[in-house]
C-alpha positions in Angstrom: 32.6 -30.6 -33.9 34.3 -30.7 -30.5 32.3 -29.8 -27.4 34.6 -26.9 -26.4 34.1 -25.4 -29.9 30.3 -25.4 -29.5 30.7 -23.7 -26.1 33.0 -21.0 -27.5 30.4 -20.4 -30.3 27.6 -20.1 -27.8 29.6 -17.7 -25.6 30.6 -15.6 -28.7 26.9 -15.3 -29.7 25.9 -14.6 -26.1 28.2 -11.6 -25.6 26.7 -9.3 -28.3 23.1 -10.5 -27.5 23.7 -9.5 -23.9 25.1 -6.1 -24.8 22.1 -5.5 -27.2 19.7 -6.6 -24.4 21.4 -4.2 -21.9 21.1 -1.4 -24.4 17.5 -2.2 -25.2 16.8 -2.4 -21.5 18.1 1.1 -20.9 16.5 2.5 -24.1 12.8 1.9 -24.9 12.3 -1.6 -26.1 11.9 -5.2 -25.1 15.3 -5.4 -23.4 14.7 -7.8 -20.6 14.0 -11.0 -22.6 16.9 -10.3 -24.9 19.2 -9.6 -21.9 18.1 -12.9 -20.2 18.6 -14.8 -23.5 22.1 -13.3 -23.9 23.1 -14.2 -20.4 21.8 -17.7 -20.7 23.8 -18.2 -24.0 26.9 -16.8 -22.3 26.7 -19.0 -19.2 25.8 -22.1 -21.3 28.7 -21.4 -23.6 31.2 -21.0 -20.7 30.0 -24.1 -19.0 30.1 -26.2 -22.2 33.6 -24.9 -23.0 34.8 -25.9 -19.5 33.2 -29.3 -19.7 34.5 -29.9 -23.2 38.1 -29.1 -22.3 37.9 -31.3 -19.2 36.6 -34.3 -21.1 39.0 -33.8 -24.0 42.1 -34.4 -21.9 43.6 -37.8 -22.3 46.4 -39.1 -20.1 49.7 -39.9 -21.6 50.4 -43.7 -21.7 53.8 -43.4 -19.9 53.4 -40.1 -18.0 54.7 -36.6 -18.7 58.1 -37.0 -17.0 59.1 -40.3 -18.6 62.4 -40.5 -20.5 61.2 -43.2 -22.9 61.0 -42.2 -26.5 57.8 -42.2 -28.5 57.1 -45.5 -30.2 56.3 -43.8 -33.6 59.8 -42.3 -33.6 61.7 -45.6 -33.4 
């Protein structure tokens, strides 16, 4: 599984956990630990997504503005 997909999954889980933690913080309940956990998941997911996309980029062998054709097409 690509690294940016793992980050997107972590962030997607972190958003509802953060919202639940904020609601539980306002209402009676153990909201602070859930809120902190959700924020940590969200931040970790965003950071992992950013690092995964940065590492996933590969340079083109002849550059983006070259007029040469692709070797597979010849």
